[in-house]
C-alpha positions in Angstrom: 0.0 0.0 0.0 1.4 3.4 -1.0 1.7 6.1 1.6 0.6 9.6 0.7 3.0 12.3 1.9 1.5 14.8 4.2 -1.3 12.7 5.7 0.5 11.6 8.8 0.2 13.0 12.3 3.1 15.3 11.7 1.3 17.2 9.0 -0.2 20.0 11.2 3.2 20.6 12.8 4.8 20.8 9.4 2.2 23.3 8.1 2.6 25.4 11.2 6.4 25.5 10.8 6.0 26.5 7.1 3.6 29.2 8.1 5.9 30.6 10.8 8.8 30.6 8.3 6.7 32.4 5.8 5.6 35.0 8.3 9.2 35.5 9.5 10.4 36.1 5.9 7.5 38.6 5.3 8.2 40.4 8.6 11.9 40.7 7.8 11.1 42.2 4.4 8.5 44.6 5.7 10.6 45.9 8.5 14.1 46.0 6.9 13.6 49.6 5.9 11.5 52.5 7.2 8.0 51.0 7.5 6.4 53.7 5.4 8.7 53.0 2.5 7.7 49.4 2.4 3.9 49.7 2.5 3.2 46.9 0.1 5.4 44.5 2.1 3.8 45.6 5.3 0.4 44.9 3.9 1.5 41.4 2.7 2.8 40.7 6.2 -0.4 41.9 8.0 -2.7 40.0 5.6 -0.7 36.8 6.0 -0.5 37.1 9.7 -4.0 38.4 10.6 -6.2 38.2 7.5 -7.5 34.7 8.1 -8.1 34.9 11.8 -11.6 34.0 13.0 -11.7 36.7 15.7 -10.6 40.3 15.5 -7.0 41.1 16.6 -5.8 44.6 17.1 -2.0 45.3 16.9 0.1 48.4 17.1 3.4 49.0 15.2 5.5 51.3 17.3 8.0 53.3 15.3 11.0 55.6 16.0 11.6 59.0 14.6 13.0 57.5 11.4 9.9 55.2 11.0 11.9 52.1 11.8 10.0 49.4 13.8 10.6 49.4 17.5 7.9 46.9 18.4 5.0 45.0 16.7 2.6 44.1 19.4 -0.9 42.5 19.5 -2.7 44.7 22.1 -6.1 43.0 21.9 -7.8 39.9 20.7 -11.6 40.0 20.7 -14.6 38.4 19.2 -15.7 37.8 15.6 -16.6 41.5 15.2 -14.9 43.5 18.0 -11.5 43.9 19.7 -11.4 46.5 22.4 -8.2 48.5 22.9 -7.4 51.2 25.4 -5.6 54.4 24.2 -4.1 54.9 27.6 -2.2 51.6 27.4 -1.0 52.2 23.9 0.2 55.7 24.8 1.9 54.4 27.9 3.7 51.7 25.9 4.7 54.2 23.2 6.3 56.5 25.9 8.0 53.6 27.6 9.8 52.5 24.4 10.4 55.9 23.0 8.1 55.6 20.0 7.2 58.7 18.1 4.8 57.2 15.6 2.2 54.4 15.4 0.6 52.3 12.7 -2.6 50.6 13.9 -3.9 47.4 12.3 -6.7 45.0 12.8 -8.5 42.4 10.9 -12.1 41.9 9.9 -13.1 38.2 10.0 -16.2 39.0 8.0 -14.0 39.6 4.9 -15.1 43.2 4.5 -12.3 45.6 5.1 -14.6 48.6 5.4 -14.2 50.5 8.7 -17.1 50.4 11.1 -18.2 53.5 12.9 -16.7 52.1 16.1 -13.4 51.6 14.2 -13.4 55.3 13.2 -14.4 56.5 16.7 -11.8 54.5 18.4 -9.1 55.6 16.0 -10.1 59.3 16.6 -9.9 58.8 20.4 -6.3 57.4 20.1 -5.2 60.2 17.8 -6.5 62.7 20.3 -4.7 60.9 23.1 -1.4 61.0 21.2 -1.6 64.5 19.8 -0.3 66.5 22.8 2.5 64.0 23.3 3.9 64.4 19.8 3.2 60.8 18.8 1.9 60.6 15.2 -0.7 58.0 14.1 0.4 57.4 10.5 -2.5 55.0 9.6 -5.0 52.5 10.7 -5.1 49.5 8.4 -7.9 47.0 8.3 -7.0 43.6 6.6 -8.8 40.5 5.4 -7.6 37.6 3.4 -8.7 39.2 0.2 -8.3 42.9 0.8 -7.4 45.9 3.0 -8.4 49.4 3.8 -6.2 52.3 4.9 -8.0 54.8 6.9 -5.5 57.4 5.9 -5.8 56.5 2.2 -9.6 56.6 2.3 -9.5 60.0 3.9 -11.0 58.9 7.2 -8.0 60.1 9.2 
């Protein structure tokens, strides 16, 4: 009897290892240069890492004055249609690590990358919280497996 490669009990571990290697490569490409100069690579990384999740995940990319990545951090994992984040905690973290700019990102498991009213309101609250501290919010990106929306690009910021 012939054995089909990839059907054994080690298959899930192999797939997970390949996924991690792919994400590592995408992350290295996206963050090798100033983040704003590699926007397409950043989008590839975010979509690969978050686009297929079944619950919302909210992450913050903390950047230095030259827009190099200091920290890529998941700050909230929520439900199928909501991930609560707290501006105070994000601002505190930015000050702790010396970040001068942020890029916000979250996914929409529904597959529709359009921002909700709560997405827009929460982004505005965070922008207000960072304004007096000279921390810039460059963008808020919403990703799915098949697309993305930039709040800055759409004029919502």
